C-alpha positions as CSV (number, residue, x, y, z in Angstrom):
1,M,179.3,153.2,49.6
2,S,177.3,150.8,51.7
3,F,173.6,151.4,51.8
4,C,171.7,150.0,54.8
5,N,168.0,149.4,54.9
6,P,165.9,150.7,57.7
7,G,165.6,148.7,60.9
8,A,162.5,147.1,62.4
9,R,161.4,150.2,64.3
10,E,161.5,152.4,61.1
11,L,159.7,149.7,59.1
12,D,157.0,149.4,61.7
13,A,156.3,153.1,61.6
14,F,156.3,153.0,57.8
15,F,153.9,150.1,57.5
16,S,151.6,151.5,60.2
17,S,150.7,154.4,57.9
18,L,150.9,152.6,54.5
19,K,147.8,152.9,52.4
20,T,148.6,153.7,48.7
21,V,151.4,152.1,46.7
22,A,152.5,153.4,43.2
23,V,153.9,150.4,41.4
24,A,156.5,151.6,38.8
25,G,156.8,149.0,36.1
26,L,153.6,147.0,37.0
27,S,153.1,144.5,34.2
28,P,149.6,143.6,33.0
29,K,150.7,139.9,32.7
30,A,149.6,137.7,35.6
31,D,152.8,135.6,35.5
32,R,155.1,138.6,36.2
33,P,156.4,139.3,39.7
34,S,155.2,142.9,39.7
35,Y,151.6,141.7,39.0
36,F,151.8,139.0,41.7
37,V,153.1,141.5,44.3
38,A,150.6,144.2,43.4
39,R,147.7,141.8,43.5
40,A,148.9,140.4,46.9
41,L,149.2,144.0,48.3
42,Q,145.6,144.7,47.2
43,Q,144.5,141.5,49.0
44,L,146.2,142.9,52.1
45,G,144.0,146.0,51.8
46,L,146.4,148.4,50.1
47,R,145.5,150.6,47.1
48,I,147.9,150.1,44.2
49,V,148.5,152.6,41.5
50,P,149.9,151.2,38.3
51,V,152.6,153.3,36.7
52,R,153.1,152.1,33.2
53,P,152.7,153.9,29.9
54,A,149.9,152.8,27.6
55,A,148.3,150.0,29.7
56,G,144.9,151.5,30.4
57,E,144.0,149.5,33.5
58,I,145.7,146.8,35.6
59,L,144.1,145.0,38.5
60,G,141.1,147.2,38.3
61,E,143.1,150.4,38.7
62,R,143.7,153.1,36.1
63,T,147.3,153.2,35.0
64,Y,149.4,156.4,34.8
65,A,152.3,156.9,32.4
66,R,154.4,158.8,34.9
67,L,154.5,159.4,38.6
68,A,153.7,163.1,37.9
69,D,150.4,162.1,36.3
70,I,149.0,160.6,39.5
71,P,146.4,163.1,40.8
72,Y,146.5,162.1,44.4
73,A,149.0,161.3,47.1
74,V,150.9,158.0,47.3
75,D,152.8,156.7,50.3
76,V,155.5,154.8,48.5
77,V,156.8,154.1,45.0
78,D,157.5,150.4,44.6
79,V,160.0,149.9,41.8
80,F,160.0,147.0,39.4
81,R,162.3,148.6,36.8
82,T,165.9,147.9,35.8
83,P,168.6,149.4,38.1
84,A,169.7,151.7,35.2
85,E,166.3,153.4,35.3
86,V,166.4,154.1,39.1
87,P,168.3,157.4,39.1
88,A,165.8,159.1,36.8
89,L,162.9,157.7,38.9
90,V,164.6,159.0,42.1
91,E,164.8,162.4,40.6
92,D,161.1,162.3,39.7
93,C,160.3,161.2,43.3
94,I,162.4,164.0,44.8
95,N,160.8,166.6,42.5
96,L,157.3,165.4,43.4
97,K,158.3,165.4,47.1
98,L,157.2,161.7,47.4
99,P,157.8,160.3,50.9
100,A,159.2,156.8,50.2
101,L,160.9,154.6,47.7
102,W,161.0,150.8,47.8
103,L,163.3,149.0,45.3
104,Q,162.2,145.4,44.9
105,E,164.4,142.4,45.2
106,G,167.1,142.5,42.5
107,V,166.7,146.3,42.0
108,V,169.9,147.6,43.4
109,H,171.4,151.1,42.8
110,E,173.2,152.3,45.9
111,A,174.0,155.8,44.6
112,A,170.3,156.5,43.7
113,A,169.1,155.0,47.0
114,E,171.5,157.3,48.9
115,R,170.4,160.2,46.8
116,A,166.8,159.5,47.7
117,R,167.6,159.1,51.4
118,D,169.7,162.3,51.4
119,A,166.6,164.1,50.0
120,G,164.6,163.0,53.0
121,M,162.9,159.9,51.6
122,F,162.3,156.7,53.4
123,V,164.2,154.1,51.3
124,V,164.4,150.3,51.1
125,M,166.4,148.5,48.5
126,D,166.6,144.9,47.3
127,R,163.7,143.7,49.4
128,C,160.1,142.6,48.5
129,L,157.5,145.0,49.8
130,Y,154.9,142.3,49.8
131,K,157.0,139.8,51.8
132,D,157.9,142.4,54.4
133,Y,154.4,143.9,54.6
134,A,152.7,140.5,54.9
135,A,155.1,139.5,57.6
136,W,154.4,142.8,59.4
137,C,150.6,142.2,59.1
138,G,150.9,138.7,60.5
139,R,153.1,139.5,63.5
């Protein structure tokens, strides 16, 4: 199996409509990569939705224990979880009919990424949403 990320044209279309990012595994600790990325995405004008059990609020946004608990639409699920947790997260995304999945740098699970893509989701794996979105914004 050899998963390929979307090309520039597909990323451009994705970023042009991006507004709300559910961040699965967002840490409340400012020194964690998930916190840095989420805060940076906020600073670029995106709404972040923390998905983390028992955290209350992170970066001024209410947290949700599960994707299914979010009461409004999200454009993408940005994943900061271990690769072993990705297949179950993909099934949640498919069941909820979420449009896109972004697996952050170091989060690699080819079979789950292919499963999400086969279900019609836009999927990026092993790349940083913040880095790519910031580069797109500055083009």
